All heavy atoms as an XYZ file, in Angstrom:
1021
protein
N     111.083    112.003     58.255
C     109.951    112.631     58.903
C     110.214    114.128     58.992
O     111.356    114.561     59.012
C     109.690    112.001     60.267
C     110.717    112.293     61.338
S     110.549    111.269     62.802
C     111.562    109.909     62.320
N     109.158    114.894     59.072
C     109.279    116.349     59.159
C     109.413    116.777     60.614
O     109.206    115.996     61.538
C     108.073    117.013     58.516
C     108.080    116.798     57.006
C     107.386    117.901     56.304
N     107.477    117.724     54.864
C     106.633    118.224     54.027
N     105.620    118.957     54.449
N     106.788    118.040     52.730
N     109.706    118.047     60.796
C     110.018    118.558     62.122
C     108.856    118.403     63.104
O     109.063    118.082     64.276
C     110.519    120.028     62.045
C     111.190    120.415     63.354
C     109.398    120.968     61.647
C     112.025    121.686     63.271
N     107.647    118.605     62.666
C     106.493    118.453     63.552
C     106.350    117.031     64.065
O     106.012    116.805     65.227
N     106.627    116.074     63.199
C     106.515    114.673     63.582
C     107.609    114.279     64.566
O     107.353    113.607     65.566
C     106.576    113.787     62.337
C     106.326    112.331     62.627
C     106.334    111.480     61.363
O     106.218    112.020     60.250
O     106.462    110.252     61.523
N     108.844    114.706     64.289
C     109.934    114.346     65.202
C     109.745    115.050     66.546
O     110.039    114.488     67.593
C     111.324    114.618     64.594
C     112.368    113.788     65.336
C     111.683    116.095     64.598
C     113.687    113.660     64.613
N     109.208    116.258     66.518
C     108.929    116.968     67.766
C     107.899    116.195     68.582
O     108.057    115.990     69.789
C     108.450    118.385     67.478
N     106.857    115.743     67.920
C     105.800    114.991     68.603
C     106.339    113.682     69.175
O     106.056    113.334     70.317
C     104.652    114.719     67.635
C     103.484    114.015     68.270
C     102.354    113.836     67.278
C     101.181    113.110     67.917
N     100.089    112.901     66.967
N     107.135    112.977     68.401
C     107.664    111.678     68.838
C     108.636    111.808     70.009
O     108.750    110.895     70.818
C     108.325    110.945     67.681
C     107.322    110.382     66.698
C     107.963    109.443     65.699
O     108.921    108.747     66.015
N     107.422    109.412     64.491
N     109.341    112.924     70.083
C     110.305    113.121     71.163
C     109.722    113.871     72.353
O     110.337    113.927     73.411
C     111.542    113.890     70.662
O     111.119    115.150     70.120
C     112.322    113.091     69.641
N     108.551    114.483     72.159
C     107.978    115.281     73.236
C     108.601    116.655     73.350
O     108.466    117.327     74.376
N     109.285    117.083     72.294
C     109.908    118.406     72.260
C     109.033    119.358     71.454
O     108.203    118.929     70.654
C     111.293    118.328     71.611
C     112.344    117.492     72.335
C     113.555    117.272     71.429
C     112.744    118.154     73.639
N     109.258    120.633     71.644
C     108.599    121.629     70.800
C     109.420    121.784     69.527
O     110.633    121.549     69.514
C     108.516    122.969     71.523
C     107.613    122.921     72.737
C     107.548    124.278     73.396
C     106.617    124.186     74.596
N     106.506    125.456     75.302
N     108.764    122.197     68.463
C     109.441    122.414     67.185
C     110.605    123.392     67.369
O     111.705    123.180     66.845
C     108.440    122.923     66.117
C     109.159    123.436     64.884
C     107.458    121.812     65.744
N     110.375    124.450     68.136
C     111.418    125.455     68.372
C     112.628    124.841     69.076
O     113.769    125.213     68.812
C     110.880    126.626     69.199
C     109.790    127.416     68.523
C     108.403    126.770     68.631
O     108.202    125.845     69.460
O     107.519    127.170     67.853
N     112.369    123.889     69.969
C     113.459    123.232     70.692
C     114.269    122.354     69.755
O     115.502    122.317     69.845
C     112.895    122.408     71.869
O     112.106    123.271     72.703
C     114.005    121.792     72.696
N     113.606    121.663     68.839
C     114.321    120.851     67.850
C     115.232    121.747     67.027
O     116.416    121.437     66.826
C     113.341    120.074     66.939
C     114.098    119.352     65.826
C     112.510    119.089     67.758
N     114.710    122.883     66.577
C     115.533    123.823     65.806
C     116.703    124.342     66.636
O     117.821    124.488     66.138
C     114.678    124.997     65.325
C     113.734    124.654     64.214
C     113.045    125.914     63.677
N     112.029    125.569     62.728
C     110.731    125.852     62.866
N     110.301    126.521     63.915
N     109.870    125.493     61.946
N     116.436    124.646     67.913
C     117.482    125.140     68.804
C     118.590    124.101     68.968
O     119.772    124.425     68.868
C     116.881    125.511     70.167
C     117.904    125.896     71.193
C     118.536    127.126     71.135
C     118.231    125.025     72.226
C     119.479    127.483     72.077
C     119.171    125.379     73.168
C     119.809    126.611     73.095
N     118.214    122.843     69.211
C     119.219    121.791     69.371
C     120.029    121.606     68.088
O     121.229    121.334     68.134
C     118.570    120.477     69.797
C     118.076    120.472     71.232
C     117.149    119.535     71.649
C     118.522    121.396     72.175
C     116.694    119.509     72.965
C     118.068    121.387     73.485
C     117.148    120.432     73.869
O     116.699    120.407     75.172
N     119.384    121.769     66.961
C     120.113    121.704     65.688
C     121.106    122.868     65.593
O     122.270    122.673     65.257
C     119.140    121.743     64.514
C     119.822    121.682     63.167
C     118.862    121.867     62.002
O     117.651    121.643     62.154
O     119.357    122.257     60.922
N     120.635    124.068     65.908
C     121.506    125.253     65.853
C     122.677    125.129     66.828
O     123.782    125.622     66.561
C     120.704    126.515     66.147
N     122.440    124.465     67.968
C     123.483    124.274     68.981
C     124.435    123.131     68.629
O     125.397    122.878     69.353
C     122.850    124.005     70.345
C     122.214    125.228     70.964
C     123.234    126.265     71.373
O     124.221    125.916     72.042
O     123.044    127.448     71.017
N     124.153    122.426     67.545
C     125.027    121.343     67.106
C     124.829    120.034     67.855
O     125.674    119.147     67.764
N     123.732    119.895     68.584
C     123.486    118.649     69.308
C     123.016    117.543     68.372
O     123.155    116.354     68.691
C     122.460    118.874     70.423
C     122.900    119.840     71.526
C     121.781    120.073     72.513
C     124.143    119.323     72.238
N     122.435    117.934     67.237
C     122.100    116.973     66.181
C     122.674    117.512     64.879
O     122.881    118.724     64.743
C     120.571    116.749     66.042
C     119.852    118.047     65.665
C     119.995    116.127     67.290
C     118.390    117.854     65.267
N     122.922    116.614     63.961
C     123.406    117.054     62.653
C     122.261    117.690     61.884
O     121.089    117.389     62.126
C     123.962    115.869     61.845
O     122.931    114.901     61.693
C     125.175    115.253     62.525
N     122.605    118.562     60.978
C     121.582    119.201     60.153
C     120.901    118.141     59.292
O     121.570    117.319     58.658
C     122.205    120.274     59.283
N     119.582    118.125     59.285
C     118.878    117.154     58.452
C     118.969    117.563     56.983
O     119.256    118.714     56.664
C     117.438    117.232     58.959
C     117.313    118.611     59.506
C     118.662    118.981     60.047
N     118.698    116.608     56.125
C     118.631    116.946     54.703
C     117.392    117.811     54.484
O     116.508    117.881     55.332
C     118.554    115.675     53.835
O     117.422    114.912     54.223
C     119.819    114.843     53.963
N     117.370    118.466     53.340
C     116.238    119.342     53.007
C     115.594    118.853     51.714
O     116.259    118.347     50.824
C     116.720    120.785     52.810
C     117.387    121.398     54.024
C     116.433    122.205     54.796
N     117.067    122.888     55.920
C     116.502    123.852     56.572
N     115.315    124.295     56.210
N     117.077    124.405     57.609
N     114.290    119.057     51.647
C     113.562    118.732     50.421
C     113.755    119.874     49.430
O     114.308    120.922     49.770
C     112.057    118.566     50.704
O     111.522    119.835     51.116
C     111.796    117.502     51.759
N     113.254    119.678     48.225
C     113.297    120.734     47.222
C     112.548    121.971     47.676
O     112.881    123.093     47.293
N     111.560    121.788     48.550
C     110.798    122.907     49.103
C     111.421    123.462     50.373
O     110.813    124.263     51.065
N     112.644    123.003     50.704
C     113.428    123.468     51.847
C     112.879    122.995     53.200
O     113.151    123.605     54.224
C     113.611    124.986     51.835
C     114.879    125.392     52.563
O     115.854    124.634     52.627
N     114.871    126.581     53.129
N     112.094    121.919     53.216
C     111.630    121.344     54.467
C     112.708    120.415     55.022
O     113.349    119.682     54.261
C     110.332    120.538     54.270
C     109.130    121.381     53.990
C     108.620    121.501     52.697
C     108.481    122.060     55.021
C     107.500    122.274     52.434
C     107.360    122.835     54.772
C     106.883    122.937     53.484
O     105.780    123.706     53.233
N     112.872    120.429     56.320
C     113.814    119.511     56.966
C     113.235    118.087     56.912
O     112.062    117.888     57.174
C     114.021    119.907     58.425
C     114.762    121.190     58.651
C     114.678    121.551     60.146
N     115.542    122.650     60.503
C     115.185    123.927     60.474
N     113.964    124.268     60.092
N     116.034    124.869     60.815
N     114.130    117.125     56.661
C     113.739    115.717     56.669
C     114.644    114.997     57.667
O     115.848    114.893     57.475
C     113.873    115.068     55.268
C     113.498    113.595     55.325
C     113.024    115.809     54.251
N     114.033    114.513     58.752
C     114.770    113.870     59.828
C     114.757    112.358     59.667
O     113.773    111.778     59.223
C     114.169    114.256     61.183
C     114.349    115.719     61.501
C     113.385    116.646     61.137
C     115.500    116.180     62.128
C     113.549    117.997     61.411
C     115.674    117.523     62.411
C     114.689    118.423     62.048
O     114.865    119.763     62.314
N     115.846    111.735     60.065
C     116.007    110.284     59.989
C     115.892    109.677     61.394
O     115.837    110.390     62.392
C     117.390    109.949     59.396
C     117.682    110.601     58.063
C     116.767    110.116     56.948
O     116.306    108.958     57.022
O     116.516    110.895     56.019
N     115.917    108.368     61.453
C     115.858    107.651     62.745
C     117.000    108.079     63.668
O     116.812    108.197     64.884
C     115.893    106.142     62.487
C     115.893    105.300     63.738
C     114.573    105.421     64.422
N     114.669    104.941     65.787
C     113.631    104.602     66.495
N     112.422    104.667     65.983
N     113.779    104.185     67.719
N     118.168    108.322     63.113
C     119.314    108.742     63.933
C     119.030    110.072     64.634
O     119.432    110.274     65.787
C     120.575    108.858     63.074
N     118.333    110.981     63.954
C     117.960    112.256     64.583
C     116.992    112.008     65.745
O     117.127    112.609     66.811
C     117.301    113.195     63.562
C     118.227    113.709     62.522
N     118.209    113.226     61.238
C     119.193    114.660     62.571
C     119.126    113.864     60.527
N     119.750    114.738     61.319
N     116.040    111.119     65.516
C     115.058    110.790     66.552
C     115.755    110.212     67.784
O     115.486    110.627     68.912
C     114.022    109.802     66.008
C     112.972    109.314     66.988
C     112.062    110.449     67.442
C     112.153    108.200     66.355
N     116.662    109.280     67.553
C     117.387    108.655     68.665
C     118.209    109.692     69.435
O     118.204    109.716     70.664
C     118.297    107.539     68.156
C     117.523    106.349     67.603
O     116.296    106.252     67.852
O     118.150    105.532     66.894
N     118.888    110.550     68.697
C     119.746    111.552     69.339
C     118.913    112.581     70.101
O     119.251    112.954     71.222
C     120.614    112.236     68.287
C     121.776    113.002     68.876
C     122.955    112.885     67.945
N     124.075    113.666     68.370
C     125.227    113.145     68.750
N     125.383    111.840     68.765
N     126.234    113.914     69.105
N     117.819    113.040     69.516
C     116.952    113.997     70.204
C     116.325    113.369     71.443
O     116.175    114.040     72.475
C     115.867    114.520     69.260
C     116.324    115.552     68.243
C     115.229    115.794     67.207
C     116.716    116.860     68.934
N     115.979    112.102     71.377
C     115.434    111.402     72.545
C     116.478    111.333     73.654
O     116.161    111.534     74.832
C     114.970    109.996     72.160
O     113.904    110.069     71.241
N     117.715    111.077     73.289
C     118.831    111.058     74.245
C     118.970    112.432     74.896
O     119.070    112.541     76.124
C     120.123    110.679     73.504
C     121.352    110.580     74.363
C     121.851    109.341     74.734
C     122.040    111.711     74.788
C     122.997    109.232     75.508
C     123.184    111.621     75.559
C     123.668    110.377     75.929
N     118.977    113.479     74.077
C     119.121    114.849     74.586
C     117.975    115.182     75.527
O     118.186    115.718     76.624
C     119.200    115.865     73.425
C     119.125    117.302     73.940
C     120.477    115.647     72.607
N     116.760    114.861     75.129
C     115.603    115.170     75.974
C     115.694    114.452     77.307
O     115.456    115.042     78.359
C     114.293    114.814     75.287
C     113.086    115.191     76.169
C     111.778    114.953     75.510
C     110.603    115.469     76.297
N     110.610    115.254     77.729
N     116.052    113.194     77.290
C     116.149    112.432     78.540
C     117.247    113.008     79.433
O     117.052    113.143     80.646
C     116.421    110.958     78.233
C     116.407    110.089     79.455
C     115.009    109.991     80.062
N     115.079    109.185     81.261
C     114.571    109.549     82.428
N     113.918    110.668     82.558
N     114.700    108.764     83.472
N     118.378    113.356     78.847
C     119.469    113.951     79.634
C     119.025    115.277     80.245
O     119.302    115.562     81.413
C     120.707    114.135     78.760
N     118.312    116.086     79.463
C     117.810    117.369     79.982
C     116.776    117.124     81.083
O     116.763    117.825     82.096
C     117.210    118.205     78.858
C     118.209    118.650     77.805
C     119.185    119.677     78.299
N     118.470    120.941     78.448
C     118.791    121.883     79.319
N     119.816    121.741     80.121
N     118.092    123.000     79.392
N     115.919    116.115     80.900
C     114.939    115.772     81.925
C     115.618    115.377     83.234
O     115.064    115.585     84.315
C     114.030    114.622     81.467
C     113.035    115.027     80.387
O     112.841    116.243     80.154
O     112.453    114.123     79.763
N     116.801    114.799     83.142
C     117.562    114.406     84.329
C     118.355    115.571     84.921
O     119.066    115.396     85.905
C     118.494    113.237     83.999
C     117.782    111.916     83.707
C     118.762    110.871     83.193
C     117.055    111.412     84.950
N     118.226    116.742     84.308
C     118.834    117.942     84.866
C     120.198    118.299     84.332
O     120.817    119.249     84.816
N     120.693    117.575     83.343
C     121.998    117.908     82.778
C     121.906    119.194     81.967
O     120.910    119.432     81.273
C     122.523    116.766     81.894
C     122.952    115.551     82.665
C     122.128    114.443     82.751
C     124.172    115.514     83.309
C     122.507    113.316     83.467
C     124.570    114.403     84.034
C     123.735    113.297     84.108
N     122.930    120.029     82.063
C     122.985    121.269     81.289
C     123.283    120.940     79.831
O     123.693    119.813     79.503
C     124.092    122.198     81.825
O     125.377    121.575     81.573
C     123.933    122.496     83.311
N     123.140    121.938     78.965
C     123.458    121.712     77.547
C     124.923    121.328     77.363
O     125.242    120.452     76.556
C     123.135    122.956     76.715
C     121.669    123.169     76.389
C     121.497    124.444     75.560
C     121.073    121.987     75.648
N     125.820    121.973     78.097
C     127.235    121.615     77.992
C     127.470    120.180     78.445
O     128.259    119.447     77.832
C     128.103    122.577     78.796
C     128.235    123.936     78.138
O     128.022    124.038     76.909
O     128.559    124.911     78.848
N     126.795    119.767     79.508
C     126.930    118.383     79.965
C     126.345    117.416     78.942
O     126.905    116.341     78.718
C     126.246    118.209     81.325
C     126.965    118.914     82.455
C     126.150    118.940     83.733
O     124.934    119.100     83.706
N     126.827    118.777     84.858
N     125.240    117.795     78.315
C     124.642    116.944     77.284
C     125.615    116.800     76.113
O     125.792    115.697     75.589
C     123.285    117.508     76.804
C     122.771    116.742     75.592
C     122.259    117.460     77.930
N     126.254    117.902     75.732
C     127.258    117.825     74.656
C     128.343    116.815     75.011
O     128.762    116.007     74.179
C     127.902    119.193     74.430
C     127.144    120.089     73.547
C     127.960    121.361     73.212
N     127.062    122.332     72.668
C     126.374    123.226     73.367
N     126.530    123.299     74.666
N     125.551    124.055     72.786
N     128.815    116.870     76.263
C     129.861    115.957     76.705
C     129.342    114.518     76.738
O     130.049    113.590     76.316
C     130.382    116.375     78.086
C     131.500    115.517     78.621
C     132.770    115.502     77.787
O     132.924    116.334     76.865
O     133.627    114.633     78.041
N     128.131    114.317     77.205
C     127.554    112.968     77.205
C     127.424    112.427     75.790
O     127.698    111.247     75.545
C     126.192    112.975     77.906
C     126.222    113.128     79.423
C     124.825    113.422     79.958
C     126.813    111.891     80.086
N     127.017    113.277     74.856
C     126.922    112.852     73.459
C     128.299    112.498     72.908
O     128.455    111.502     72.193
C     126.274    113.945     72.610
C     124.772    114.128     72.800
C     124.308    115.423     72.133
C     123.999    112.935     72.262
N     129.292    113.307     73.247
C     130.663    113.032     72.801
C     131.116    111.678     73.339
O     131.681    110.856     72.604
C     131.615    114.132     73.264
C     133.035    113.978     72.705
C     134.014    114.920     73.355
N     134.273    114.599     74.751
C     135.014    113.576     75.188
N     135.546    112.733     74.326
N     135.209    113.379     76.476
N     130.835    111.439     74.615
C     131.216    110.162     75.218
C     130.438    109.005     74.592
O     131.000    107.934     74.332
C     130.993    110.214     76.734
C     131.919    111.171     77.492
C     131.398    111.411     78.899
C     133.346    110.648     77.507
N     129.158    109.206     74.349
C     128.331    108.153     73.749
C     128.783    107.818     72.336
O     128.621    106.677     71.883
C     126.862    108.589     73.744
N     129.358    108.800     71.651
C     129.822    108.582     70.274
C     131.148    107.831     70.215
O     131.618    107.502     69.134
C     129.958    109.923     69.544
C     128.609    110.536     69.213
O     127.601    109.810     69.224
O     128.563    111.768     68.966
N     131.766    107.575     71.374
C     133.050    106.866     71.428
C     132.822    105.487     72.058
O     132.948    105.325     73.275
C     134.065    107.660     72.250
C     135.416    106.975     72.336
O     135.648    105.982     71.612
O     136.248    107.435     73.151
N     132.482    104.497     71.253
C     132.147    103.176     71.797
C     133.312    102.500     72.522
O     133.098    101.595     73.321
C     131.707    102.374     70.575
C     132.316    103.061     69.417
C     132.445    104.518     69.800
N     134.540    102.945     72.275
C     135.695    102.334     72.927
C     136.071    103.041     74.223
O     136.979    102.606     74.927
C     136.901    102.333     71.974
C     136.661    101.444     70.767
O     135.984    100.404     70.920
O     137.130    101.800     69.670
N     135.374    104.122     74.539
C     135.666    104.857     75.769
C     135.213    104.068     76.993
O     134.593    103.013     76.892
N     135.561    104.613     78.158
C     135.150    103.955     79.405
C     134.011    104.744     80.036
O     133.751    105.885     79.673
C     136.315    103.877     80.407
O     136.641    105.201     80.832
C     137.536    103.222     79.782
N     133.393    104.132     80.992
C     132.267    104.753     81.684
C     132.705    105.734     82.777
O     131.853    106.391     83.377
C     131.385    103.676     82.316
S     130.468    102.701     81.129
N     133.992    105.832     83.055
C     134.458    106.657     84.172
C     133.979    108.096     84.080
O     133.518    108.662     85.083
C     135.985    106.617     84.262
C     136.518    105.283     84.732
C     138.036    105.251     84.748
O     138.658    106.306     84.965
O     138.589    104.159     84.549
N     134.095    108.700     82.914
C     133.674    110.095     82.766
C     132.168    110.239     82.923
O     131.687    111.194     83.520
C     134.119    110.663     81.419
C     135.631    110.832     81.328
O     136.279    110.952     82.386
O     136.151    110.835     80.202
N     131.427    109.279     82.388
C     129.966    109.302     82.520
C     129.587    109.134     83.984
O     128.728    109.852     84.504
C     129.306    108.221     81.646
C     127.799    108.192     81.862
C     129.635    108.436     80.168
N     130.254    108.207     84.664
C     129.986    107.985     86.084
C     130.269    109.250     86.890
O     129.493    109.610     87.787
C     130.828    106.831     86.629
C     130.400    105.473     86.093
O     129.335    105.391     85.444
O     131.137    104.499     86.322
N     131.345    109.935     86.574
C     131.692    111.171     87.289
C     130.631    112.238     87.058
O     130.234    112.949     87.997
C     133.065    111.672     86.848
N     130.159    112.348     85.830
C     129.113    113.329     85.534
C     127.821    112.980     86.263
O     127.153    113.857     86.820
C     128.865    113.419     84.026
C     130.009    114.057     83.261
S     129.700    114.096     81.490
C     128.418    115.343     81.423
N     127.470    111.707     86.267
C     126.245    111.276     86.946
C     126.360    111.485     88.452
O     125.408    111.933     89.102
C     125.944    109.819     86.615
N     127.519    111.195     89.014
C     127.740    111.407     90.450
C     127.615    112.884     90.795
O     126.979    113.249     91.795
C     129.129    110.875     90.860
O     129.169    109.468     90.588
C     129.418    111.119     92.334
N     128.180    113.720     89.971
C     128.073    115.163     90.171
C     126.621    115.620     90.073
O     126.163    116.473     90.848
C     128.936    115.893     89.135
O     128.786    117.280     89.248
N     125.878    115.054     89.141
C     124.466    115.418     88.967
C     123.648    114.978     90.180
O     122.759    115.712     90.634
C     123.909    114.808     87.678
C     122.530    115.273     87.323
C     122.460    116.774     87.076
O     123.467    117.456     86.867
N     121.274    117.316     87.133
N     123.939    113.812     90.720
C     123.246    113.354     91.931
C     123.516    114.315     93.083
O     122.606    114.670     93.839
C     123.654    111.897     92.286
C     123.181    111.519     93.685
C     123.112    110.929     91.255
N     124.763    114.763     93.225
C     125.106    115.720     94.283
C     124.343    117.030     94.093
O     123.869    117.630     95.069
C     126.612    115.974     94.301
N     124.199    117.475     92.859
C     123.448    118.700     92.568
C     121.970    118.519     92.906
O     121.329    119.412     93.470
C     123.624    119.097     91.099
C     122.902    120.349     90.688
C     123.375    121.620     91.379
O     124.449    121.615     92.012
O     122.651    122.634     91.293
N     121.420    117.371     92.579
C     120.022    117.081     92.920
C     119.854    117.065     94.437
O     118.890    117.631     94.968
C     119.575    115.746     92.280
C     119.471    115.893     90.759
C     118.251    115.266     92.873
C     119.337    114.579     90.015
N     120.791    116.441     95.139
C     120.732    116.416     96.606
C     120.783    117.826     97.182
O     120.056    118.141     98.129
C     121.876    115.582     97.181
C     121.700    114.091     96.941
O     120.569    113.657     96.619
O     122.703    113.355     97.065
N     121.614    118.699     96.612
C     121.696    120.082     97.071
C     120.372    120.797     96.857
O     119.863    121.488     97.744
C     122.817    120.836     96.342
C     123.029    122.265     96.859
C     123.851    123.114     95.906
N     123.248    123.296     94.603
C     122.215    124.107     94.344
N     121.645    124.795     95.290
N     121.739    124.215     93.112
N     119.784    120.597     95.681
C     118.493    121.229     95.382
C     117.395    120.709     96.304
O     116.543    121.475     96.754
C     118.115    121.005     93.914
C     118.958    121.803     92.942
C     118.585    121.497     91.506
C     119.436    122.286     90.537
N     119.097    121.973     89.140
N     117.416    119.412     96.584
C     116.427    118.847     97.500
C     116.570    119.446     98.897
O     115.571    119.749     99.558
C     116.554    117.324     97.559
C     116.019    116.560     96.360
C     116.412    115.078     96.440
C     114.512    116.698     96.264
N     117.803    119.626     99.359
C     118.030    120.236    100.671
C     117.515    121.673    100.683
O     116.883    122.109    101.656
C     119.519    120.195    101.029
N     117.769    122.408     99.596
C     117.260    123.780     99.497
C     115.738    123.798     99.517
O     115.122    124.628    100.194
C     117.756    124.461     98.214
C     119.237    124.818     98.254
O     119.850    124.740     99.335
O     119.768    125.172     97.181
N     115.118    122.895     98.774
C     113.657    122.824     98.744
C     113.088    122.451    100.110
O     112.072    122.997    100.539
C     113.181    121.836     97.680
C     113.306    122.297     96.232
C     113.019    121.135     95.290
C     112.372    123.456     95.959
N     113.759    121.538    100.795
C     113.298    121.146    102.128
C     113.375    122.342    103.086
O     112.453    122.558    103.876
C     114.136    119.980    102.658
C     113.630    119.405    103.945
C     114.410    118.168    104.350
C     113.843    117.603    105.644
N     114.544    116.393    106.060
N     114.443    123.117    102.996
C     114.580    124.310    103.844
C     113.504    125.340    103.498
O     112.905    125.941    104.402
C     115.973    124.913    103.690
N     113.249    125.533    102.213
C     112.201    126.466    101.801
C     110.836    126.004    102.298
O     110.036    126.809    102.784
C     112.174    126.599    100.274
C     113.317    127.375     99.645
C     113.278    127.229     98.129
C     113.270    128.825    100.040
N     110.583    124.715    102.180
C     109.316    124.164    102.661
C     109.174    124.393    104.160
O     108.119    124.802    104.654
C     109.227    122.677    102.344
C     107.903    122.067    102.745
C     107.908    120.534    102.559
N     106.603    119.989    102.828
C     106.092    119.804    104.039
N     106.790    120.131    105.107
N     104.893    119.284    104.187
N     110.239    124.123    104.889
C     110.213    124.316    106.334
C     109.910    125.761    106.715
O     109.116    126.014    107.630
N     110.530    126.702    106.012
C     110.274    128.109    106.292
C     108.818    128.472    106.025
O     108.169    129.149    106.823
C     111.189    129.005    105.451
C     110.964    130.475    105.712
C     111.861    131.377    104.885
O     112.847    130.893    104.300
O     111.556    132.584    104.829
N     108.288    127.997    104.909
C     106.900    128.306    104.577
C     105.937    127.664    105.575
O     104.969    128.297    106.004
C     106.585    127.857    103.149
C     105.265    128.329    102.558
C     105.102    129.836    102.638
C     105.136    127.861    101.118
N     106.205    126.437    105.983
C     105.361    125.772    106.978
C     105.395    126.535    108.301
O     104.361    126.732    108.944
C     105.774    124.288    107.156
C     105.148    123.679    108.399
C     105.400    123.479    105.922
N     106.590    126.993    108.726
C     106.690    127.785    109.960
C     105.860    129.061    109.859
O     105.187    129.445    110.809
C     108.148    128.121    110.261
C     108.934    126.978    110.854
C     110.316    127.384    111.348
N     111.183    127.887    110.295
C     111.842    127.139    109.420
N     111.717    125.821    109.467
N     112.622    127.678    108.501
N     105.901    129.696    108.697
C     105.101    130.917    108.501
C     103.611    130.594    108.586
O     102.840    131.333    109.172
C     105.413    131.575    107.159
C     106.844    131.996    106.966
C     107.152    133.251    107.707
N     108.566    133.582    107.472
C     109.139    134.642    107.950
N     108.452    135.498    108.658
N     110.402    134.863    107.721
N     103.217    129.490    107.952
C     101.806    129.086    108.010
C     101.380    128.761    109.441
O     100.286    129.131    109.877
C     101.554    127.877    107.109
C     101.454    128.154    105.614
C     101.504    126.855    104.831
C     100.198    128.935    105.293
N     102.250    128.074    110.172
C     101.926    127.689    111.546
C     101.796    128.910    112.461
O     101.069    128.867    113.453
C     102.987    126.743    112.115
C     102.923    125.357    111.495
O     101.902    125.046    110.834
O     103.892    124.588    111.652
N     102.503    129.996    112.125
C     102.437    131.191    112.968
C     101.339    132.154    112.517
O     101.147    133.206    113.127
C     103.795    131.906    112.977
O     104.069    132.461    111.702
N     100.607    131.780    111.492
C      99.553    132.650    110.965
C      98.378    132.710    111.942
O      97.901    131.679    112.414
C      99.088    132.135    109.604
S      97.849    133.180    108.836
N      97.935    133.927    112.234
C      96.800    134.112    113.146
C      95.496    134.280    112.385
O      94.449    134.464    112.988
C      97.042    135.306    114.098
C      98.207    135.024    115.021
C      97.260    136.576    113.304
N      95.560    134.243    111.068
C      94.396    134.340    110.194
C      93.634    135.655    110.409
O      92.429    135.705    110.357
C      93.458    133.150    110.362
C      94.116    131.779    110.385
C      94.256    131.130    109.088
N      94.769    129.803    108.961
C      95.931    129.311    109.358
N      96.718    130.006    110.093
N      96.317    128.117    109.040
N      94.402    136.700    110.675
C      93.813    138.022    110.887
C      93.879    138.857    109.627
O      93.912    138.333    108.509
N      93.929    140.167    109.789
C      93.986    141.056    108.627
C      95.326    140.944    107.901
O      96.339    140.568    108.495
C      93.796    142.450    109.231
C      94.153    142.312    110.666
C      93.879    140.893    111.054
N      95.316    141.268    106.630
C      96.521    141.217    105.798
C      97.659    142.021    106.419
O      98.818    141.626    106.334
C      96.214    141.725    104.364
C      95.415    140.676    103.603
C      97.476    142.075    103.591
C      96.196    139.432    103.237
N      97.354    143.113    107.056
C      98.392    143.944    107.674
C      99.220    143.153    108.681
O     100.385    143.477    108.924
C      97.765    145.164    108.342
N      98.647    142.077    109.246
C      99.356    141.255    110.233
C      99.842    139.919    109.646
O     100.310    139.054    110.392
C      98.432    140.972    111.421
C      98.056    142.233    112.175
O      98.854    143.197    112.165
O      96.952    142.255    112.753
N      99.717    139.755    108.352
C     100.060    138.473    107.709
C     101.576    138.266    107.686
O     102.319    139.033    107.082
C      99.492    138.421    106.289
S      99.839    136.856    105.465
N     102.027    137.187    108.307
C     103.462    136.890    108.384
C     104.033    136.443    107.035
O     105.194    136.663    106.756
C     103.696    135.817    109.438
C     103.249    136.252    110.826
C     104.429    136.274    111.779
N     104.156    137.039    112.973
C     103.454    136.611    114.017
N     102.926    135.416    113.991
N     103.283    137.376    115.074
N     103.200    135.832    106.215
C     103.677    135.392    104.901
C     103.902    136.608    104.008
O     104.954    136.729    103.365
C     102.689    134.390    104.259
C     102.636    133.113    105.106
C     103.098    134.061    102.812
C     101.549    132.146    104.715
N     102.933    137.523    103.977
C     103.105    138.759    103.196
C     104.319    139.520    103.717
O     105.133    140.036    102.949
C     101.820    139.625    103.244
C     100.661    138.919    102.546
C     102.071    141.016    102.654
C     100.826    138.750    101.048
N     104.468    139.578    105.029
C     105.604    140.271    105.639
C     106.928    139.652    105.199
O     107.892    140.363    104.912
C     105.474    140.236    107.163
C     106.595    141.003    107.848
O     106.765    142.198    107.519
O     107.286    140.411    108.693
N     106.977    138.321    105.151
C     108.204    137.636    104.734
C     108.541    137.893    103.269
O     109.703    137.901    102.871
C     108.064    136.146    104.977
N     107.520    138.130    102.448
C     107.733    138.359    101.017
C     108.066    139.810    100.686
O     108.680    140.088     99.656
C     106.501    137.929    100.220
C     106.136    136.442    100.295
C     104.800    136.201     99.624
C     107.219    135.589     99.674
N     107.672    140.699    101.571
C     107.863    142.136    101.314
C     109.343    142.507    101.397
O     110.089    141.929    102.197
C     107.054    142.942    102.315
N     109.750    143.478    100.572
C     111.148    143.910    100.640
C     111.440    144.558    102.002
O     110.589    145.204    102.603
C     111.285    144.917     99.505
C     109.899    145.269     99.098
C     108.996    144.192     99.589
N     112.642    144.340    102.462
C     113.080    144.900    103.739
C     113.584    146.321    103.533
O     114.276    146.594    102.547
C     114.213    144.066    104.343
C     113.864    142.612    104.493
C     113.139    142.388    105.798
N     112.887    140.952    105.946
C     111.748    140.493    106.398
N     110.788    141.294    106.747
N     111.580    139.207    106.522
N     113.271    147.206    104.433
C     113.794    148.577    104.370
C     115.282    148.531    104.667
O     115.706    147.864    105.611
C     113.060    149.478    105.358
N     116.063    149.182    103.844
C     117.509    149.091    104.032
C     118.036    150.345    104.476
O     118.837    150.827    105.032
């Protein structure tokens, strides 16, 4: 299949497929006489794996490590479990940050007197502080 088709099937942009190839996350596909890339089922499977890992918040370096681990059928799950546990902790940290941000914004909204912009607490909170 050509790059547009594999991009569509994986939900990636064509540029992202090229980027992942350049980053070595997938092997270089064969080329036609007209220099078009020709992707195989293995490329589709690997790109789908990469996309799902990225959707779960793993960095490119972590995806590389997950791919390395996945390519070793005799390996153990310990390293994968450690990476997943670390990712859950990172998600929990981000959720706590988002909850704090939400709380701050709600407090600002609750203190809003709905008057002129000059008295707006939200605008005031966003404005740079004089140092």
